[in-house]
Structures are given as C-alpha cells and as structure tokens.
C-alpha positions as CSV (number, residue, x, y, z in Angstrom):
1,M,1.1,13.3,-9.9
2,H,1.5,9.7,-7.8
3,R,-0.6,6.5,-7.5
4,I,-0.6,4.8,-4.6
5,T,-0.9,0.5,-5.0
6,L,-1.8,-1.6,-1.8
7,F,-1.0,-5.0,-2.0
8,G,-3.0,-6.9,0.6
9,R,-5.7,-9.7,1.4
10,P,-8.5,-10.0,3.1
11,G,-8.6,-11.0,6.6
12,C,-5.2,-9.0,7.4
13,H,-5.0,-6.7,10.1
14,L,-2.0,-5.3,9.2
15,C,-3.4,-4.8,5.4
16,D,-6.9,-3.1,7.6
17,D,-4.1,-0.9,9.5
18,A,-2.3,0.0,5.9
19,R,-5.5,1.0,4.1
20,A,-6.5,3.4,7.1
21,I,-3.4,5.0,7.2
22,I,-3.1,5.3,2.8
23,A,-6.8,6.4,2.5
24,R,-6.0,9.1,5.0
25,V,-3.1,10.7,3.2
26,A,-4.4,10.1,-0.2
27,G,-7.7,12.1,0.6
28,E,-5.7,14.5,2.2
29,L,-3.1,15.1,-0.7
30,G,-5.3,14.0,-3.2
31,V,-3.5,11.3,-4.5
32,P,-5.1,8.2,-6.1
33,W,-5.0,5.0,-4.9
34,E,-5.8,1.5,-5.4
35,E,-5.8,-2.1,-3.0
36,I,-4.9,-5.1,-5.0
37,S,-5.1,-8.9,-2.9
38,I,-2.7,-10.8,-3.8
39,D,-4.9,-13.8,-3.7
40,S,-5.7,-12.6,-7.4
41,S,-3.4,-14.0,-8.8
42,D,-0.4,-16.9,-8.5
43,E,2.9,-14.5,-9.3
44,L,1.3,-11.9,-6.7
45,R,0.9,-14.2,-4.0
46,E,4.6,-15.8,-4.9
47,K,6.0,-12.6,-4.8
48,Y,4.3,-10.9,-2.0
49,G,3.0,-13.3,0.4
50,E,5.2,-13.4,3.4
51,M,5.7,-9.3,3.1
52,I,2.2,-7.8,3.2
53,P,1.1,-5.7,3.3
54,V,3.3,-3.9,0.6
55,T,2.6,-0.4,-0.2
56,L,3.8,0.9,-4.2
57,I,4.7,4.7,-4.7
58,D,4.5,4.9,-8.7
59,G,5.0,0.9,-9.2
60,V,7.9,1.5,-6.9
61,Q,8.0,-0.5,-3.4
62,H,7.6,2.1,-0.7
63,D,7.4,0.0,2.8
64,F,6.1,-3.5,3.8
65,W,4.2,-4.8,6.9
66,R,3.6,-1.7,8.4
67,V,2.8,2.0,6.6
68,S,4.7,4.9,7.9
69,E,2.4,7.8,7.5
70,H,5.4,10.6,8.2
71,R,7.8,8.4,5.8
72,L,4.4,8.2,3.3
73,R,3.8,12.1,3.3
74,A,7.4,12.7,2.6
75,A,7.2,10.5,0.0
76,L,4.2,11.7,-2.1
77,S,5.3,15.3,-1.0
78,G,8.7,15.5,-2.8
C-alpha cells in the first residue's frame, strides 16, 4: 500500500491547495497520508524551504510547489 507525505508550513497558500487535493485523492483511494511542517526541524527547513509544498509517495519525492491531481492519481494507481 502507498503512503503520501506532504511537507509544508502553516500560512502557505500552495500548501493549503496541495492539502485539499491530497486529502480528496487519498480519501477516494483509501491511501494513508500525513502532513509534516518543515518548521519542525532545521534539517527539513534547509532541505525543503524553497520548494514547499513537497509531496512524497512512499518516501520518494513526487511533486513540489504544485500538486497535480492527475499525476498523483496515476502514481497511486500504478
């Protein structure tokens, strides 16, 4: 089973958009997901600070800045 991780931060409008798409797709497909704030560690801020939101599927980076619902569905269905 796949797992989605969303890295973002509070107050990020692109993160809000990504969260809505991920929640909808994950809910429809029964895929678990989690959201982690990059503000929770210096390492995450350094790694993802300029790219948020960042979406990982099974620990592998899938998207950043914008989440494509079509690409996300395709990756989770394959």
